[in-house]
C-alpha positions in Angstrom: -0.3 -0.3 0.1 1.6 3.2 -0.8 2.3 6.4 1.8 -0.1 9.2 0.9 1.4 12.6 2.3 1.0 14.9 3.7 0.9 18.4 3.3 4.5 18.5 4.6 5.9 15.4 3.0 6.7 15.6 -0.7 4.3 12.4 -2.6 7.8 11.5 -4.1 11.3 11.7 -4.8 10.0 12.9 -7.8 7.5 15.3 -7.1 10.5 16.6 -3.9 13.6 17.4 -6.5 10.5 19.1 -8.8 9.3 21.0 -5.4 12.6 21.9 -5.0 13.5 23.6 -8.4 10.9 25.7 -8.3 11.8 26.3 -5.0 15.8 27.7 -6.2 14.3 29.4 -9.4 12.2 31.5 -7.1 14.7 32.5 -4.3 17.6 33.1 -7.3 14.6 35.7 -9.2 15.3 37.5 -6.1 11.8 38.8 -6.0 10.3 37.0 -2.9 9.8 39.1 0.0 12.1 38.5 3.3 10.0 36.5 5.5 8.5 34.3 1.9 12.9 33.5 1.1 13.6 32.6 4.6 10.4 29.9 4.6 11.4 29.0 0.8 14.4 28.1 2.5 13.1 25.9 5.3 10.9 24.2 2.6 14.1 23.8 0.4 15.8 22.6 3.6 13.0 19.8 4.9 13.4 19.0 0.8 16.9 18.1 1.4 17.2 15.8 4.3 13.8 13.6 2.5 15.6 13.5 -0.9 18.6 12.6 1.0 16.9 10.1 3.3 14.8 9.0 0.4 18.1 8.1 -1.5 20.0 6.5 2.0 17.1 3.9 1.5 17.3 3.2 -1.9 21.6 2.8 -1.1 20.3 0.1 1.9 18.4 -1.7 -1.1 20.9 -2.1 -3.3 23.0 -3.1 -0.6 20.7 -6.1 0.0 20.8 -7.0 -3.7 24.3 -6.5 -4.5 25.0 -8.6 -1.6 26.7 -5.8 0.6 29.1 -4.8 -1.8 27.9 -1.9 -4.3 29.6 -2.3 -7.7 30.9 0.7 -9.3 29.2 2.0 -12.8 31.8 1.1 -15.9 34.4 3.6 -17.1 32.6 6.4 -19.9 35.8 5.1 -22.0 34.8 1.2 -21.8 37.6 -0.3 -18.8 35.2 -2.1 -17.7 
């Protein structure tokens, strides 16, 4: 059963990344008032933490699938 997102929790990693990109664009635009900038920064910080936690969960799953040994990607030059 998929988790339902609360207003503070993104629906998915992809949704969090999209919201984070939108916040960054707004902040870089320099048009937000101070209070909105602080709120955007706080939300962005929460989104970064959420994304980091999601990535850690996926890394744990990959470790299990790979027998606790992460394998490096092959070089672009084809050394693998």
